[in-house]
C-alpha positions in Angstrom: -62.1 -28.3 56.3 -60.9 -31.9 55.7 -62.6 -33.4 53.0 -62.4 -36.6 54.7 -64.8 -35.1 57.7 -68.1 -36.6 56.7 -71.2 -35.1 58.1 -71.5 -37.7 60.5 -68.2 -38.0 61.8 -68.6 -33.6 61.7 -71.8 -34.5 63.6 -69.9 -36.6 66.2 -67.5 -34.1 66.7 -70.0 -31.9 67.6 -71.3 -33.8 69.8 -68.3 -34.8 71.7 -67.6 -30.9 71.8 -70.5 -29.8 73.9 -70.1 -33.3 76.3 -66.6 -32.1 76.7 -67.3 -28.4 77.3 -70.6 -29.3 79.5 -68.6 -31.7 81.6 -64.7 -30.6 81.8 -61.6 -33.3 82.4 -60.5 -34.1 85.6 -56.9 -32.5 85.9 -54.4 -34.1 86.1 -52.2 -32.7 88.6 -52.4 -30.8 91.6 -53.2 -27.0 92.1 -51.1 -24.3 90.7 -48.7 -22.7 93.9 -49.3 -18.9 94.3 -45.7 -18.4 93.8 -42.3 -20.1 93.2 -39.6 -20.6 95.9 -37.9 -17.6 95.8 -41.3 -15.4 96.2 -41.8 -14.1 92.7 -44.4 -15.7 89.8 -42.2 -18.6 87.8 -44.1 -17.2 84.2 -43.2 -18.4 80.5 -44.9 -16.6 77.7 -45.9 -18.2 74.6 -45.5 -16.3 71.9 -43.4 -13.1 71.9 -43.2 -11.2 68.5 -46.0 -8.8 67.9 -48.6 -8.1 70.5 -46.6 -11.0 72.5 -43.9 -8.5 72.6 -46.0 -5.4 74.3 -47.1 -8.8 76.6 -43.7 -10.1 78.0 -42.8 -7.0 78.5 -45.5 -5.9 80.1 -45.2 -8.9 82.8 -41.1 -8.3 83.1 -42.0 -5.1 84.1 -43.4 -6.5 87.4 -40.9 -6.5 90.3 -42.7 -9.9 91.5 -42.2 -11.8 88.3 -39.7 -13.8 86.9 -39.8 -14.8 83.3 -38.4 -18.6 83.3 -38.9 -19.3 79.7 -40.6 -18.6 76.5 -41.4 -19.7 73.2 -42.3 -18.8 69.6 -42.0 -20.5 66.3 -40.6 -17.5 64.8 -36.8 -17.6 65.8 -36.6 -13.8 64.8 -39.1 -13.1 67.6 -37.5 -15.7 70.2 -33.6 -14.3 69.6 -35.1 -10.6 70.9 -36.7 -12.4 73.7 -33.8 -14.3 74.5 -31.4 -11.2 74.2 -33.9 -9.4 77.2 -34.1 -12.6 79.0 -30.6 -14.2 79.0 -31.7 -17.1 81.6 -34.6 -17.8 80.6 -34.9 -21.2 78.5 -36.1 -20.7 75.0 -38.3 -22.9 72.7 -40.0 -23.5 69.4 -42.6 -25.7 70.4 -44.7 -24.8 73.0 -45.6 -28.7 74.1 -41.8 -29.3 74.5 -42.0 -26.1 77.2 -45.2 -27.5 79.1 -43.8 -31.0 79.5 -40.3 -29.6 80.2 -40.8 -27.1 82.5 -44.0 -28.6 84.0 -42.7 -28.0 87.7 -40.6 -24.9 87.2 -43.4 -22.3 86.6 -46.3 -21.2 88.0 -48.2 -19.4 85.3 -48.3 -18.6 81.3 -49.5 -15.8 78.6 -50.7 -17.2 75.3 -50.1 -14.2 72.6 -50.4 -16.9 69.7 -52.4 -16.6 66.5 -56.2 -17.2 67.7 -56.6 -21.0 66.2 -54.2 -22.1 68.7 -55.1 -20.4 72.0 -57.2 -23.5 73.1 -54.7 -26.0 72.6 -52.0 -24.3 74.9 -54.5 -22.7 77.3 -56.3 -25.8 77.8 -52.8 -28.2 78.1 -51.6 -25.1 80.3 -54.7 -26.0 82.7 -55.0 -29.4 83.0 -51.1 -28.6 84.5 -52.6 -26.6 87.0 -51.0 -23.0 85.7 -52.7 -19.5 85.6 -53.4 -18.7 82.2 -53.2 -15.4 80.6 -54.6 -15.4 77.0 -54.9 -12.6 74.3 -58.3 -12.1 72.7 -60.3 -13.7 71.6 -60.4 -16.3 73.8 -60.6 -18.7 71.2 -61.0 -19.6 67.6 -64.8 -21.6 68.3 -67.6 -21.5 70.1 -67.0 -25.2 71.4 -63.6 -24.3 72.9 -64.9 -21.2 74.6 -67.0 -23.1 76.3 -64.5 -26.1 77.3 -62.2 -23.6 78.1 -64.2 -21.6 80.5 -65.2 -24.8 82.4 -61.7 -26.2 82.8 -60.6 -22.9 84.3 -63.4 -23.1 87.1 -62.7 -26.2 87.6 -59.1 -26.2 88.2 -59.8 -23.1 90.4 -56.9 -21.5 88.2 -56.3 -18.0 88.1 -57.2 -16.5 84.3 -57.5 -13.3 82.3 -58.3 -12.3 79.2 -56.3 -10.2 77.3 -58.6 -7.1 77.2 -56.4 -4.9 78.6 -58.3 -2.0 78.4 -61.0 -3.2 80.9 -58.2 -2.1 83.7 -58.5 1.2 82.6 -60.4 4.2 84.4 -62.5 4.6 81.5 -64.1 1.3 80.8 -64.5 0.8 84.8 -66.7 4.0 84.8 -68.7 3.0 82.3 -69.3 -0.2 84.1 -69.8 1.6 87.0 -72.3 4.4 85.0 -74.6 1.5 83.8 -74.7 -0.2 87.1 -76.2 3.1 88.7 -78.5 3.8 86.1 -77.6 7.4 85.2 -79.5 6.5 81.6 -82.5 5.0 83.0 -83.2 1.7 81.3 -81.1 0.4 78.4 -83.1 0.0 75.1 -80.6 -0.4 72.3 -76.7 -0.5 72.5 -74.6 0.1 68.8 -70.9 -1.1 69.4 -68.5 -0.2 66.0 -64.9 -0.9 65.4 -64.8 1.3 62.2 -60.9 2.3 62.4 -59.3 4.0 59.8 -56.7 1.8 57.8 -58.0 -1.9 59.6 -58.8 -3.1 55.9 -55.2 -2.9 54.3 -53.3 -3.4 58.0 -55.4 -6.7 59.0 -57.5 -8.0 56.2 -56.9 -10.0 52.9 -59.3 -10.5 50.6 -58.0 -13.6 49.1 -58.2 -15.9 46.9 -55.5 -17.7 48.4 -52.4 -18.6 45.8 -52.8 -21.3 43.9 -48.9 -22.3 45.0 -47.0 -21.6 48.0 -43.6 -21.5 48.8 -40.9 -22.7 51.2 -41.0 -20.5 54.3 -38.4 -18.9 55.2 -35.1 -20.8 57.3 -36.1 -18.6 60.6 -39.9 -19.6 60.9 -41.2 -23.1 61.8 -44.3 -23.5 59.3 -45.5 -26.8 61.2 -45.4 -25.3 64.1 -47.0 -21.9 63.5 -49.9 -23.7 61.5 -50.8 -26.3 64.4 -53.9 -27.2 65.5 -55.2 -25.8 61.8 -55.5 -27.6 58.4 -51.7 -27.5 56.8 -51.7 -24.7 54.4 -48.9 -24.1 51.7 -47.1 -20.7 53.3 -47.1 -17.6 51.3 -45.5 -14.5 52.1 -47.4 -11.1 53.5 -51.1 -12.9 54.0 -50.7 -14.4 57.1 -47.2 -14.2 59.6 -47.5 -11.9 61.3 -50.4 -10.0 60.8 -52.6 -10.8 58.2 -53.9 -14.0 59.7 -57.0 -12.6 61.1 -58.4 -12.8 57.9 -58.6 -15.8 57.4 -61.0 -18.4 58.8 -58.8 -21.3 59.4 -56.7 -18.9 61.3 -58.3 -15.4 63.0 -61.7 -15.0 63.5 -62.2 -11.7 61.4 -62.5 -8.3 62.9 -65.4 -8.9 64.7 -63.6 -11.6 66.9 -60.0 -9.9 67.4 -61.5 -6.4 68.2 -65.5 -7.2 69.7 -63.9 -8.1 73.1 -62.4 -4.7 73.4 -65.5 -3.4 72.7 -68.5 -5.7 74.3 -66.5 -5.8 77.5 -67.7 -2.7 79.5 -71.4 -3.3 78.1 -70.9 -6.8 79.1 -70.2 -6.5 82.7 -72.0 -3.5 83.1 -75.6 -4.7 82.1 -74.8 -8.0 83.4 -75.7 -10.0 80.2 -76.3 -13.6 79.3 -76.3 -15.7 76.8 -78.0 -14.5 73.5 -80.7 -16.3 72.3 -80.3 -15.4 68.5 -77.8 -14.1 66.2 -78.1 -12.6 62.5 -75.8 -11.1 60.5 -75.2 -9.2 57.1 -71.8 -8.8 55.2 -70.9 -6.6 52.4 -72.3 -7.8 48.7 -68.8 -8.7 46.9 -67.8 -11.2 49.4 -71.4 -13.0 49.6 -71.6 -13.2 46.0 -67.7 -15.0 45.8 -68.0 -18.5 47.3 -63.9 -18.7 47.2 -63.9 -15.9 49.4 -66.9 -17.3 51.7 -65.2 -20.5 51.9 -61.5 -18.8 53.0 -61.8 -15.5 53.9 -63.6 -13.2 57.2 -65.7 -10.7 55.3 -64.5 -7.0 55.6 -67.2 -5.6 56.5 -69.8 -7.1 59.0 -73.6 -6.1 60.6 -74.2 -8.6 63.8 -77.5 -8.2 66.0 -77.4 -10.1 68.9 -80.8 -10.4 71.4 -80.2 -11.2 75.0 -82.6 -11.8 77.2 -83.8 -8.5 79.4 -82.7 -8.0 82.7 -83.3 -5.4 85.4 -81.7 -2.4 83.7 -83.3 -3.0 79.9 -86.2 -1.0 79.0 -88.0 -4.5 77.4 -88.0 -8.2 78.0 -85.1 -8.6 75.4 -82.2 -6.4 74.6 -80.7 -5.9 71.0 -77.0 -5.5 70.9 -75.6 -4.0 67.1 -72.2 -4.9 65.7 -70.8 -2.3 62.9 -67.7 -2.5 61.1 -66.0 -1.6 57.7 -68.5 -0.4 55.4 -71.4 -0.6 58.2 -71.7 2.0 60.3 -73.9 3.0 63.1 -77.6 4.6 61.8 -76.4 8.3 61.9 -79.0 9.3 64.3 -77.0 7.2 66.8 -74.1 8.9 65.7 -75.6 12.2 65.9 -75.9 12.1 69.7 -72.7 13.1 69.6 -71.0 13.9 66.1 -71.6 12.6 63.2 -68.1 13.9 61.9 -66.1 13.1 65.3 -68.0 9.5 66.5 -65.7 7.7 67.9 -64.0 4.8 65.3 -63.9 2.5 68.1 -66.8 3.0 70.4 -69.7 1.5 72.4 -73.2 3.7 72.4 -76.2 2.5 75.2 -79.3 4.3 74.5 -81.5 4.5 77.3 -85.0 6.1 78.4 -83.2 9.0 79.9 -79.7 9.6 78.0 -77.4 7.6 76.3 -74.1 6.9 77.1 -71.1 7.1 74.6 -68.1 4.7 75.2 -65.1 5.2 73.3 -62.7 3.0 73.2 -59.2 3.5 75.6 -61.1 6.9 76.8 -63.0 8.2 79.2 -67.4 7.4 79.1 -69.8 10.5 78.3 -73.3 10.8 79.4 -75.4 12.5 76.9 -76.2 15.2 76.5 -73.7 16.1 78.8 -75.7 19.6 79.9 -78.2 16.9 81.4 -75.5 15.0 83.1 -73.4 17.9 83.9 -73.8 16.8 88.0 -72.1 13.5 87.7 -69.1 13.7 89.3 -66.1 11.9 87.3 -64.9 8.3 88.9 -62.4 8.1 91.3 -61.5 4.8 89.5 -57.8 4.5 89.1 -55.8 3.0 85.9 -54.7 -0.7 87.1 -52.6 -2.5 84.4 -54.3 -5.5 82.9 -51.0 -7.7 83.3 -49.8 -6.6 87.1 -53.5 -6.9 88.0 -53.2 -10.8 87.1 -49.8 -11.2 88.4 -51.3 -9.7 91.9 -54.3 -12.3 91.5 -51.6 -15.0 90.7 -49.8 -14.2 93.7 -53.4 -13.9 96.3 -53.7 -10.1 96.5 -56.7 -9.8 94.0 -59.0 -11.4 91.9 -58.6 -10.4 88.0 -60.6 -8.1 85.7 -61.4 -10.5 82.9 -61.4 -14.1 84.7 -62.5 -16.4 81.8 -66.0 -17.2 84.0 -66.9 -13.6 82.9 -65.2 -13.0 80.0 -65.9 -16.2 78.5 -69.6 -16.4 77.8 -69.1 -12.6 76.3 -66.7 -14.1 73.8 -68.8 -17.1 73.2 -71.4 -14.6 72.1 -68.7 -12.4 70.1 -67.4 -16.1 68.3 -71.5 -17.2 68.1 -71.7 -13.8 65.5 -68.7 -15.1 63.3 -70.6 -18.1 62.7 -73.6 -16.3 61.6 -71.4 -14.4 59.3 -70.8 -17.7 57.4 -74.7 -17.9 57.2 -75.2 -14.4 56.5 -78.9 -13.1 56.6 -80.5 -16.3 58.4 -81.5 -15.8 62.1 -79.7 -18.4 64.3 -81.5 -19.4 67.1 -79.5 -20.3 69.6 -79.7 -22.8 72.7 -76.6 -22.4 74.8 -77.9 -24.7 77.7 -77.1 -27.5 75.1 -75.1 -25.2 72.3 -77.8 -26.0 69.9 -78.7 -23.8 66.8 -82.6 -24.8 67.1 -84.0 -24.0 64.1 -80.7 -24.4 61.8 -78.3 -27.7 62.4 -76.4 -27.5 59.5 -74.9 -24.1 60.9 -73.3 -26.2 64.3 -70.7 -27.1 62.1 -69.3 -23.9 62.6 -69.5 -24.2 66.1 -65.8 -26.4 66.0 -64.1 -27.9 64.0 -61.3 -31.0 63.5 -57.8 -30.8 64.7 -55.0 -31.7 62.3 -53.5 -35.2 62.6 -51.1 -35.0 65.7 -52.8 -32.0 67.5 -55.3 -33.3 69.2 -56.1 -32.2 72.3 -57.2 -35.2 75.0 -60.2 -34.7 76.6 -61.4 -32.7 74.0 -61.3 -33.2 70.1 
């Protein structure tokens, strides 16, 4: 956080962010065209390394897509993509791409670190472009709210990068929840206890006392973008461990939560939570340096949602577990304590339970009781191609922002609770306020680095 960002200015920023979120700016362009002059969707890709390389290849595989431009701050990533797409124009700065190519493309995918999702997506929407944005939608609650509203007002096609939401497994789970096989839902348990995740994606810190020059192939200033400028240091930021830092990522729950929560959110028809509280591991909470800089390696987040016709009570408790925290043993025992899926959702109902393993088919429990339930006739869909088809007017996306935005907002609200561990935060979604702990509202948004402000928002 910028040391010059005082309490008063922080409060003004949150007020302005809330206002921008509730009253999106007038878009300054014509609506996006459904297809280009040659009958194909003209598409640009921002971020073509790591997950972005996968995303790019999925879009390239659609016969009605023409990749007209690519962008990456890492010259090595850009070179590989340019070799695969010799006719696409290459840029290192997404701002230059949007300015130069504004009339030459119809859609964009944003596959960069979380802290730059909003700026790129929002500016693209202002140009009337369709947006595919990797999960989570944004880094901050206020950004999610503003982006959701802007996409709705613009009438563009949007899709969150929860690619398994289009798969047969998640869509079957949504169908079974709505059909009420397990009765009224009493509790929901979400988890991501992926083996090896701590070493691969998390970093305890502390931040090195001194940085070093970034390698010649990486434009560090563009990589940092809207975040506070930090000295480059090898291995702990680019290309993957940026998720561990509060400046750049949203922690494990923010990164994976959108996948695990998706079928539950859709099937249950959940709305904004009324409260959230988080528990973290002691080592992180006892280190002021780590608490100020990195995300905890283990999280247990509990939301309370308003009940509806599918719930057993007037409120529904949804819990998230990762790292050292696991769903209760009696919950895992409904399937198998030893073989309980490391990434999954479990819904406990009045008539049984539903296990939704990530990337696999759901299971009704006990299985003998539900042997009569026929396997769904739904087919797998390609999440990326479904977005393309929607842009061409053939269908509607599975994870459009009007649906996935409120879910992401709830998930990112969980990261606010992580920074105030052990404190129950009462959430007033309409006003975008934490009614019982206003001091925590400083985590709902952040000031952008000078020169990286987003017009109409920051």
